[in-house]
TIMI-2910 file (N, C-alpha, C, CB; in pm, 1 decimal, decimal comma, always signed):
<rs>
+----------+----------+----------+----------+----------+----------+----------+----------+----------+----------+----------+----------+------+
!      n_x !      n_y !      n_z !     ca_x !     ca_y !     ca_z !      c_x !      c_y !      c_z !     cb_x !     cb_y !     cb_z ! resn !
+----------+----------+----------+----------+----------+----------+----------+----------+----------+----------+----------+----------+------+
! +14329,9 ! +13763,7 ! +12765,7 ! +14420,4 ! +13650,4 ! +12731,7 ! +14372,0 ! +13561,1 ! +12651,9 ! +14462,9 ! +13582,7 ! +12834,5 !  Unk !
! +14431,1 ! +13505,9 ! +12542,2 ! +14404,7 ! +13349,8 ! +12505,1 ! +14457,0 ! +13229,4 ! +12546,6 ! +14425,1 ! +13331,2 ! +12395,6 !  Unk !
! +14366,0 ! +13122,7 ! +12557,3 ! +14461,4 ! +13019,9 ! +12586,0 ! +14426,2 ! +12911,0 ! +12490,5 ! +14459,1 ! +12973,2 ! +12735,6 !  Unk !
! +14530,6 ! +12840,1 ! +12468,4 ! +14516,1 ! +12743,1 ! +12340,2 ! +14567,0 ! +12627,0 ! +12408,6 ! +14605,8 ! +12783,0 ! +12191,9 !  Unk !
! +14465,1 ! +12499,8 ! +12404,7 ! +14513,4 ! +12375,0 ! +12434,2 ! +14506,4 ! +12285,9 ! +12296,4 ! +14428,9 ! +12314,6 ! +12555,6 !  Unk !
! +14601,6 ! +12237,6 ! +12216,6 ! +14671,9 ! +12147,1 ! +12115,1 ! +14670,4 ! +11986,2 ! +12196,0 ! +14850,4 ! +12215,1 ! +12080,4 !  Unk !
! +14603,1 ! +11910,2 ! +12085,8 ! +14664,1 ! +11741,2 ! +12082,3 ! +14673,2 ! +11721,1 ! +11978,4 ! +14591,8 ! +11619,4 ! +12134,8 !  Unk !
! +14723,1 ! +11624,5 ! +11970,0 ! +14756,1 ! +11510,1 ! +11862,8 ! +14641,8 ! +11395,7 ! +11785,6 ! +14856,7 ! +11420,7 ! +11941,9 !  Unk !
! +14566,8 ! +11393,5 ! +11911,0 ! +14483,7 ! +11267,3 ! +11934,6 ! +14484,7 ! +11208,7 ! +12017,0 ! +14488,7 ! +11187,2 ! +11874,2 !  Unk !
! +14336,3 ! +11117,3 ! +12030,3 ! +14306,4 ! +11047,9 ! +12173,5 ! +14227,7 ! +11121,8 ! +12218,1 ! +14411,7 ! +11026,4 ! +12275,4 !  Unk !
! +14191,7 ! +11090,2 ! +12346,1 ! +14104,9 ! +11155,1 ! +12368,7 ! +14134,2 ! +11213,8 ! +12531,7 ! +13985,9 ! +11073,9 ! +12334,2 !  Unk !
! +14093,1 ! +11291,1 ! +12573,5 ! +14135,8 ! +11327,9 ! +12721,9 ! +14050,2 ! +11469,6 ! +12780,3 ! +14316,2 ! +11360,7 ! +12721,0 !  Unk !
! +14090,6 ! +11466,6 ! +12894,9 ! +13950,2 ! +11572,4 ! +12967,1 ! +14025,8 ! +11684,5 ! +13037,0 ! +13833,7 ! +11482,9 ! +13108,6 !  Unk !
! +14036,6 ! +11767,5 ! +12964,2 ! +14150,9 ! +11878,5 ! +13040,2 ! +14059,1 ! +11990,5 ! +13076,9 ! +14291,4 ! +11946,1 ! +12929,6 !  Unk !
! +14065,4 ! +12046,5 ! +13232,3 ! +13990,5 ! +12083,5 ! +13284,0 ! +14094,8 ! +12223,3 ! +13269,3 ! +13936,9 ! +12003,9 ! +13404,8 !  Unk !
! +14034,8 ! +12333,6 ! +13332,6 ! +14071,4 ! +12493,6 ! +13350,7 ! +13983,9 ! +12553,6 ! +13461,9 ! +14042,3 ! +12585,0 ! +13206,6 !  Unk !
! +14064,0 ! +12650,9 ! +13575,6 ! +14037,0 ! +12672,3 ! +13653,0 ! +14102,0 ! +12838,1 ! +13712,3 ! +14053,9 ! +12556,2 ! +13699,0 !  Unk !
! +14000,3 ! +12904,7 ! +13713,3 ! +14055,1 ! +13030,0 ! +13750,7 ! +14028,6 ! +13010,6 ! +13974,2 ! +13933,0 ! +13188,8 ! +13637,8 !  Unk !
! +14163,5 ! +13034,5 ! +13961,7 ! +14135,2 ! +13025,7 ! +14103,6 ! +14215,9 ! +13129,6 ! +14185,3 ! +14165,7 ! +12884,3 ! +14153,1 !  Unk !
! +14169,1 ! +13279,3 ! +14152,3 ! +14207,0 ! +13395,1 ! +14148,2 ! +14120,8 ! +13416,4 ! +14345,1 ! +14141,6 ! +13490,8 ! +13976,6 !  Unk !
! +14050,7 ! +13368,4 ! +14338,6 ! +13935,8 ! +13419,8 ! +14445,7 ! +13969,1 ! +13350,0 ! +14556,2 ! +13775,7 ! +13392,0 ! +14410,0 !  Unk !
! +14099,5 ! +13262,4 ! +14553,3 ! +14160,3 ! +13187,4 ! +14642,3 ! +14298,8 ! +13262,3 ! +14694,1 ! +14181,5 ! +13050,9 ! +14577,7 !  Unk !
! +14330,8 ! +13360,7 ! +14610,7 ! +14399,5 ! +13411,1 ! +14654,0 ! +14425,9 ! +13581,7 ! +14790,1 ! +14427,4 ! +13395,3 ! +14544,5 !  Unk !
! +14467,0 ! +13545,1 ! +14889,9 ! +14450,7 ! +13656,8 ! +14976,4 ! +14549,7 ! +13738,4 ! +15039,0 ! +14388,1 ! +13620,4 ! +15063,8 !  Unk !
! +14682,9 ! +13656,4 ! +14942,4 ! +14826,7 ! +13703,0 ! +14966,8 ! +14850,6 ! +13691,8 ! +15104,0 ! +14856,5 ! +13847,2 ! +14922,4 !  Unk !
! +14855,7 ! +13581,4 ! +15152,4 ! +14935,3 ! +13440,2 ! +15270,6 ! +14951,5 ! +13358,8 ! +15230,8 ! +14883,1 ! +13374,4 ! +15383,5 !  Unk !
! +14784,9 ! +13268,4 ! +15120,3 ! +14803,1 ! +13166,8 ! +15088,7 ! +14881,9 ! +13091,1 ! +15003,2 ! +14734,1 ! +13155,6 ! +15078,3 !  Unk !
! +14965,4 ! +13035,9 ! +14965,3 ! +15014,0 ! +12953,7 ! +14914,9 ! +15002,5 ! +12840,1 ! +14896,9 ! +15072,6 ! +12960,0 ! +14933,5 !  Unk !
! +14899,9 ! +12717,4 ! +14934,8 ! +14797,1 ! +12570,8 ! +14905,7 ! +14705,7 ! +12638,5 ! +14842,4 ! +14722,4 ! +12473,3 ! +15042,1 !  Unk !
! +14706,0 ! +12577,1 ! +14705,7 ! +14569,2 ! +12602,9 ! +14652,3 ! +14490,2 ! +12483,0 ! +14609,6 ! +14577,8 ! +12691,9 ! +14537,6 !  Unk !
! +14344,5 ! +12462,6 ! +14606,9 ! +14317,7 ! +12361,7 ! +14575,7 ! +14179,0 ! +12369,2 ! +14455,3 ! +14305,5 ! +12293,9 ! +14705,7 !  Unk !
! +14151,1 ! +12295,8 ! +14362,1 ! +14090,5 ! +12263,4 ! +14238,7 ! +14005,7 ! +12172,1 ! +14279,4 ! +14175,2 ! +12218,9 ! +14130,3 !  Unk !
! +13891,0 ! +12206,1 ! +14176,4 ! +13755,2 ! +12111,3 ! +14148,6 ! +13778,7 ! +11961,9 ! +14173,9 ! +13703,6 ! +12122,1 ! +13987,9 !  Unk !
! +13834,1 ! +11933,4 ! +14079,7 ! +13832,4 ! +11772,5 ! +14027,3 ! +13960,6 ! +11778,1 ! +14027,8 ! +13760,9 ! +11717,2 ! +13877,2 !  Unk !
! +13996,0 ! +11616,1 ! +14052,3 ! +14144,2 ! +11536,7 ! +14105,9 ! +14232,7 ! +11560,7 ! +13961,8 ! +14121,4 ! +11326,6 ! +14152,7 !  Unk !
! +14348,4 ! +11554,2 ! +13975,3 ! +14387,4 ! +11546,1 ! +13864,9 ! +14486,3 ! +11488,9 ! +13815,5 ! +14390,4 ! +11624,8 ! +13837,2 !  Unk !
! +14580,9 ! +11458,9 ! +13730,7 ! +14674,1 ! +11368,9 ! +13704,4 ! +14786,5 ! +11475,0 ! +13683,5 ! +14639,0 ! +11266,3 ! +13584,1 !  Unk !
! +14905,4 ! +11432,6 ! +13840,6 ! +15015,3 ! +11522,3 ! +13858,2 ! +15080,6 ! +11573,9 ! +13745,6 ! +15106,6 ! +11466,6 ! +13930,2 !  Unk !
! +15102,4 ! +11463,0 ! +13676,9 ! +15195,2 ! +11500,7 ! +13533,3 ! +15153,5 ! +11639,5 ! +13439,1 ! +15175,0 ! +11361,2 ! +13418,4 !  Unk !
! +14962,8 ! +11619,5 ! +13482,6 ! +14929,1 ! +11690,6 ! +13362,2 ! +14913,7 ! +11883,0 ! +13487,8 ! +14731,2 ! +11591,4 ! +13257,3 !  Unk !
! +14944,3 ! +11890,2 ! +13575,2 ! +14940,7 ! +12032,0 ! +13593,8 ! +15019,4 ! +12139,1 ! +13580,3 ! +14918,8 ! +12046,3 ! +13678,9 !  Unk !
! +14930,8 ! +12242,5 ! +13520,6 ! +15058,5 ! +12353,5 ! +13466,1 ! +14943,8 ! +12452,2 ! +13546,8 ! +15109,6 ! +12386,8 ! +13243,8 !  Unk !
! +15035,2 ! +12551,5 ! +13627,6 ! +14998,2 ! +12653,4 ! +13752,6 ! +15040,2 ! +12764,8 ! +13657,7 ! +15091,9 ! +12640,9 ! +13923,9 !  Unk !
! +14934,4 ! +12865,3 ! +13630,2 ! +14968,5 ! +13005,5 ! +13563,7 ! +14977,1 ! +13079,2 ! +13652,0 ! +14882,4 ! +13066,3 ! +13470,6 !  Unk !
! +15043,6 ! +13196,2 ! +13669,8 ! +15096,5 ! +13316,0 ! +13799,8 ! +15024,6 ! +13430,8 ! +13698,8 ! +15322,9 ! +13345,4 ! +13842,7 !  Unk !
! +15011,6 ! +13484,7 ! +13689,2 ! +14930,4 ! +13645,6 ! +13597,4 ! +15035,0 ! +13590,3 ! +13424,6 ! +15019,3 ! +13904,6 ! +13710,5 !  Unk !
! +14962,9 ! +13522,9 ! +13414,1 ! +14948,9 ! +13462,9 ! +13282,0 ! +15084,7 ! +13368,5 ! +13232,5 ! +14922,7 ! +13588,4 ! +13178,5 !  Unk !
! +15156,4 ! +13357,9 ! +13330,8 ! +15329,9 ! +13335,0 ! +13325,0 ! +15308,0 ! +13193,6 ! +13384,6 ! +15453,0 ! +13458,0 ! +13435,4 !  Unk !
! +15319,7 ! +13051,1 ! +13301,6 ! +15305,8 ! +12979,2 ! +13347,7 ! +15463,8 ! +12939,0 ! +13451,8 ! +15245,3 ! +12909,2 ! +13248,1 !  Unk !
! +15405,8 ! +12848,5 ! +13573,0 ! +15516,0 ! +12835,7 ! +13660,3 ! +15589,1 ! +12716,0 ! +13672,1 ! +15479,0 ! +12863,6 ! +13774,8 !  Unk !
! +15747,4 ! +12713,6 ! +13634,0 ! +15808,1 ! +12551,3 ! +13631,1 ! +15915,1 ! +12565,5 ! +13773,7 ! +15919,3 ! +12503,7 ! +13446,2 !  Unk !
! +15885,1 ! +12485,4 ! +13827,0 ! +16000,8 ! +12473,5 ! +13959,1 ! +15961,1 ! +12541,7 ! +14075,4 ! +16148,5 ! +12538,8 ! +13928,2 !  Unk !
! +15822,8 ! +12604,1 ! +14068,3 ! +15717,5 ! +12674,7 ! +14196,6 ! +15630,2 ! +12604,8 ! +14240,9 ! +15634,3 ! +12790,6 ! +14166,8 !  Unk !
! +15634,2 ! +12489,0 ! +14197,1 ! +15491,2 ! +12401,3 ! +14202,6 ! +15520,6 ! +12279,5 ! +14282,6 ! +15430,9 ! +12349,8 ! +14046,0 !  Unk !
! +15482,9 ! +12245,1 ! +14403,6 ! +15493,9 ! +12150,7 ! +14485,1 ! +15320,2 ! +12060,9 ! +14489,6 ! +15553,8 ! +12228,4 ! +14630,2 !  Unk !
! +15322,8 ! +11978,3 ! +14410,2 ! +15143,8 ! +11866,0 ! +14453,5 ! +15209,4 ! +11869,2 ! +14561,8 ! +15078,3 ! +11671,0 ! +14380,0 !  Unk !
! +15045,1 ! +11816,0 ! +14624,2 ! +15015,1 ! +11824,6 ! +14743,5 ! +14964,2 ! +11638,2 ! +14779,7 ! +14894,2 ! +11959,2 ! +14756,6 !  Unk !
! +14848,3 ! +11680,2 ! +14731,0 ! +14810,5 ! +11564,4 ! +14650,1 ! +14698,2 ! +11569,7 ! +14526,5 ! +14763,9 ! +11470,2 ! +14748,0 !  Unk !
! +14578,5 ! +11522,0 ! +14468,0 ! +14539,5 ! +11479,2 ! +14357,3 ! +14423,3 ! +11606,5 ! +14318,4 ! +14488,4 ! +11320,0 ! +14373,3 !  Unk !
! +14402,3 ! +11695,6 ! +14462,1 ! +14349,5 ! +11823,9 ! +14438,9 ! +14409,3 ! +11950,2 ! +14471,4 ! +14245,8 ! +11826,5 ! +14491,7 !  Unk !
! +14526,8 ! +11943,5 ! +14547,7 ! +14571,0 ! +12064,5 ! +14610,8 ! +14745,7 ! +12068,7 ! +14552,7 ! +14544,1 ! +12051,8 ! +14800,1 !  Unk !
! +14818,0 ! +12176,1 ! +14581,2 ! +14897,5 ! +12221,3 ! +14523,4 ! +14955,2 ! +12330,4 ! +14593,8 ! +14856,3 ! +12240,0 ! +14417,2 !  Unk !
! +15133,6 ! +12324,3 ! +14570,9 ! +15185,4 ! +12462,2 ! +14698,0 ! +15250,0 ! +12534,7 ! +14589,3 ! +15321,0 ! +12420,8 ! +14859,0 !  Unk !
! +15227,0 ! +12664,4 ! +14586,8 ! +15359,8 ! +12733,5 ! +14518,6 ! +15468,0 ! +12753,5 ! +14637,4 ! +15321,0 ! +12896,9 ! +14443,7 !  Unk !
! +15547,5 ! +12820,1 ! +14569,0 ! +15690,2 ! +12852,1 ! +14687,9 ! +15696,1 ! +12976,5 ! +14682,6 ! +15855,2 ! +12794,5 ! +14655,8 !  Unk !
! +15557,9 ! +13096,6 ! +14697,3 ! +15512,7 ! +13226,8 ! +14722,6 ! +15425,5 ! +13214,6 ! +14718,0 ! +15536,0 ! +13321,4 ! +14670,0 !  Unk !
! +15342,4 ! +13319,3 ! +14819,0 ! +15248,7 ! +13385,0 ! +14816,4 ! +15164,8 ! +13453,9 ! +14737,8 ! +15270,0 ! +13426,8 ! +14862,9 !  Unk !
! +15064,3 ! +13458,9 ! +14627,8 ! +15045,1 ! +13539,8 ! +14545,7 ! +15003,9 ! +13657,0 ! +14619,6 ! +14965,6 ! +13494,3 ! +14452,8 !  Unk !
! +15047,3 ! +13826,5 ! +14566,6 ! +14998,2 ! +13886,7 ! +14614,5 ! +14815,3 ! +13923,2 ! +14588,6 ! +15088,5 ! +13959,6 ! +14602,1 !  Unk !
! +14767,1 ! +14028,4 ! +14617,7 ! +14613,0 ! +14023,7 ! +14624,6 ! +14622,9 ! +14113,0 ! +14540,3 ! +14521,4 ! +14048,0 ! +14754,0 !  Unk !
! +14511,7 ! +14099,2 ! +14431,2 ! +14523,0 ! +14156,9 ! +14285,9 ! +14576,4 ! +14080,2 ! +14191,8 ! +14597,3 ! +14270,2 ! +14277,2 !  Unk !
! +14641,2 ! +13940,4 ! +14200,5 ! +14727,0 ! +13920,6 ! +14068,3 ! +14614,7 ! +13722,9 ! +14077,2 ! +14989,8 ! +13934,4 ! +14100,2 !  Unk !
! +14670,6 ! +13697,1 ! +13982,1 ! +14570,2 ! +13599,1 ! +13892,0 ! +14625,8 ! +13461,7 ! +13915,6 ! +14568,7 ! +13633,2 ! +13715,9 !  Unk !
! +14575,2 ! +13351,0 ! +13976,1 ! +14624,2 ! +13236,5 ! +13942,6 ! +14567,9 ! +13112,9 ! +13873,4 ! +14660,6 ! +13207,6 ! +14033,7 !  Unk !
! +14572,5 ! +13036,7 ! +13770,7 ! +14510,8 ! +12989,4 ! +13701,3 ! +14588,5 ! +12830,0 ! +13625,0 ! +14477,2 ! +13107,5 ! +13624,4 !  Unk !
! +14511,6 ! +12752,2 ! +13667,1 ! +14493,4 ! +12622,0 ! +13638,4 ! +14434,0 ! +12515,3 ! +13514,3 ! +14438,7 ! +12609,1 ! +13722,9 !  Unk !
! +14569,1 ! +12452,1 ! +13465,0 ! +14453,4 ! +12344,9 ! +13370,9 ! +14567,9 ! +12205,6 ! +13395,4 ! +14417,4 ! +12405,5 ! +13138,9 !  Unk !
! +14461,7 ! +12126,7 ! +13366,2 ! +14491,2 ! +11959,7 ! +13424,7 ! +14413,8 ! +11879,7 ! +13339,2 ! +14439,4 ! +11919,8 ! +13593,2 !  Unk !
! +14492,3 ! +11790,7 ! +13355,9 ! +14398,5 ! +11646,4 ! +13292,0 ! +14326,4 ! +11577,9 ! +13418,5 ! +14516,0 ! +11505,6 ! +13210,5 !  Unk !
! +14216,7 ! +11528,8 ! +13390,0 ! +14088,2 ! +11486,2 ! +13510,1 ! +14214,9 ! +11314,9 ! +13562,9 ! +13840,0 ! +11426,2 ! +13390,0 !  Unk !
! +14186,5 ! +11271,1 ! +13685,6 ! +14237,3 ! +11133,7 ! +13717,8 ! +14135,2 ! +11085,4 ! +13677,5 ! +14280,1 ! +11089,0 ! +13854,1 !  Unk !
+----------+----------+----------+----------+----------+----------+----------+----------+----------+----------+----------+----------+------+
</rs>
């Protein structure tokens, strides 16, 4: 899957994380390695951006309104806090 991040200038610290190792069929809460800016979080489920399906818990955790099935993918992009 190709991933593109575009910017119109300035500096930013974007992070990409594959959280698939946290998918177990029951978990809906996911943890990232680096604190993120809430407004910057993009969550992808099987390559599809999730809108209206994500609740931010704190600067390193978010919750999906469903539990991804084993064998599916959860990936995120975000700006560091």
